N, C-alpha and C positions, 0 to 999 in steps of 0.2 A: 438576586435579580428577580423582579416580578414578571410572571409569565401569563397572568390572566388575559384572556382574549374574548372577543365576541363569539357567539355561536355562529355556525354557518348561516342560519336563517337571519340572525341579526345583522351579520355582515352584508348579506345580499340586500336586505332592506335599506341599510345605510348607503350602499353603493347606488341604489336606485334614487335615494334622496340626493346624492351628489350628481347623479346623471352620468355616471361613468361605468364602464364594464369592469369586471374583476380582472386584474392584470394576470398575464400568463405566468409571470415570475416576479419576485421582489427585486426589481431593478431600479437603478437611479432614475431612469426616464419615467417609470411607473410611479415612483414616489413623488417626483416633481408634478406629474399630472394630477395625482390625488390631492396634493397640497394646494395647488392652484384651484382645483375644482371646489375644494372645501371653502376656501376664502371667497370664491365667487357665489357660493350657494348658501352657506350657513353664517348668519350674522353674529357678530360680537355684540352681546347685549346683557343688561343687568335688570331687566324689567321685573323679575320676580321679587327683587328687594323692595321696590316701591309698592308692590302688591301685598307685601307681608308674607310671601311664600318662601319657606326655607329652601335653600339650594343644597341638594344632596348629591353625593359623589359616587354612590354605589352604581354598579353596572345597569341594573334595572331602571333606576331613576334617570340615568343618562340616556339610555335607549328610548325610554318613554318620552322624554322631553324633546330631544334633538332629532330622533328618527320618526317616532310615531306622531308627535305633535308638531313637527317641522319648525321647532323653535331654534334659538341659538343659545348662547351662554357666555361665560367669561373663561379665563384661562384654564382653571381647574376642570371645568366641564368640557370645553372644546378639545384641549390637548389630552384630557383624560380619555375621552371616547375615541379620539383619533389614534391614540396608542393602542387601544383595544382592537381597533380595526386593523392596524398595521401588523400586529402580532398574528391575527388570524390569517393575514395574507402572506406570512412568512418572514417578516422583518423582525429583528431583535430591537427592542425599544426600551430605553431607560428614561424614567422621569427625573428631571434635574431641577434643582432649586435655583431661582434667579432673583437678583435684587435690582430693582428698576431705578434708573437715574432720575433724580429729582431736579426741579428747576433751580434749586439753590446750590447744586453741584454735589450734593450728597447722594446716598443710596437708601432705598427702602429696606425694611427688615428681611431677613432670610425667609424663604418660602412665600414671598410676596407675589412671585410669578412662577408658573410651572411651564417649562419648555421640555423638548424631547431630543434625545440623542439616539439616532437611528443607524443601524448597521445591518448587513446581510452578506452572506457569501456571494450574492449576485449584485450587491450594491457597489458599483465601481465607477471610477471616472479617470480621466487621463491625468498625467502630470499637467497641472493647470497652466494654460497660457495667460498672458496679460489679457485683461478683459477688453472686449470690443465696445468702447463707450459710444459708438455710433449705432449700436443695435437698438431697435425700436422698443418702446415701452411694452411691458408684459411679455417679453420674449427672451429666451436664453441664447447666449452665444453658441455658434456651432463649435463642437468639440471633436477632436479626433477619436479614434477607437479607444475604448478603455484598456488600461494596462496595469492598474493597481487598485487595491481595495480602498474604500473610502468610508469615513464615518461622517454623518451629516447632522447638522442642527435643523430640526423642524419645529415650526411654531405656527399653529393656526389659531392661537388664542391671545394675541397681543393687541388686537385692534388693527391699527395701521402699521404693519410690520412688513418684512420681506415677503415676496410673492412665492418664491420657490426655495427649497431647503438650501442651506449654505454648508459647503464642506468644511470640516474642522481643519483648516489650513491657515496658519498665521499669516496675516496680510492679504488674504483672499478678498477680492472685491468684484462686484458685478453691477452692471447698469440695470436699473428697474425704475419705472414710473418717473423718469426725469431726474433721478438721483442715483448715487452709488450706494450700495449696501455691502457689508462685509464683516469679517471677523478679525480680531487681533488678540494675541495671547500676551498676558501679563503674569508671568510665573505660573501658578496653578489656576489662575483666573482666565476666562475667555470673555471678551467684550463683543457684544453684538452692536454694530454701529452703522451710521449712515452719514452721507456727505452730500450736500447740495452744491451745485456748480459755484465755484468761487469762494466756498466756505471751508472751514476745517471739519474734520470728522467730529461727529457727536455721538457719544455712547448712548445706547438705548437701555441695555441691561447687561449685567455681568453674571457669570455662572461658572460653576465647576462641573466636571463630568461625573461627579459622585452620584450614583443611582439612589433613588429614594422610592419607597412604596407610597401609594397615594395617601395612605393614612397620615404620613408625615405632614401633609398639607391641610389636614382637617382643622387644626386650631386656627390657622391663618384664614381658611375659608370662612369660618365662623366670624372672625374679626372683620373680614371684608364686607360681610352683609349685615353687620350689627353696630360697628363702631362709628361714632360721629366723626372720627378722624379718617375714616375710609372715604375716598372720593366716590366710591360706588354707592354710598348711602346719601349722597348730596344731590344727585340729579339722575333722572333716567337717561339711558344711553342705548342707542342701537347704531351699528355701523357695519357696512358691507362694501367689499371691493366690487367694482364694476369693470367691464372691459375698457372703459375710457377714463376711469377715475375712482370715485368713492361717493357713497351717500351716507350721511350721518344724521341721526336725530339726537339732539342734545336738549333735554328738557322739552320746550315747545318750539325749538328752532330746527328747521330742516336745512341742512347744508349739503349742497351738491357740488362736487368737483368734477369737471370734464376737461380733459386735455390741459390741465393746469389752471383753468378758469374756475373761480369759486363764486357760487351764488347762494344766498341765504335768505330764507323767508321765515316769518313768525307765524306759526299755526294758531288760528284764532280760538279754538276751543278743543275740548277733549275728543269730540267726534272727528275733528280734522286730524288729530294725532293718531287715533285708531285707524283712520283711512290711510294715512301715510305709512303706518306700520304694515298694513296689509299690502299696499301697492308696492312699496320699495323693498320690504324685507320679507314678505310672505308670512308675516306673523299675524295670526288671529288668536287673541288671548282668550283661553277658555274661562268662562265665568266672569270676564272683565266687564 
């Protein structure tokens, strides 16, 4: 098991970046709060690839980029640094390899996505009731007092994923953002999935709970930022959750979703792109 964590000073700076205080204990409620704050604050983005800047996964590089420079990143970076923070705060965290569902029904290669399995002596939840599908967007259902230990799937690096961690319970589902999200087990595989009203479940990615060191993702990280077959090398992308929806920059298109309404505009030039990055994502590219 990997146990590397942020220093106390790095963790304090990271929490200031997220705009949340350090939790008093590594509880389920604290994990949910941190997870949500991360998605609302730190964008999913691949901008370094288009700028020809290598994406490095060592602790110093992650802290410099995401905390000091107030940038975002993709899964290896975002979940990588989030794991380091959670360990400093008292959680046990495993990095797990996930294969992402493709449009043709297949799956991407192993290590294509990095997700987190999180546990703690204080991380607990009740025997889970049926979800309250009438609960408002971006809120969790009310739960009775905890009575058993729980292991959670956390993921702040998938782009448009679930807002709060999911308990590793086969068949669990919860209402978020106008759709249902949940997990299903298929033998040794877990499926992270979502379902819109009136539609069938759609798998987003599959994973096992086998832990991996971050080095196991290094080769795929290199592939993601260099291969013409990687979708990250084809267009710049930045995306962030908002309290009412999501804002996404894809190439020169700015897409805003608000309470289910989608608006899209074409940005006229590079100056407009840089202004949108600063306004919507808090990104000011050094040297760009």
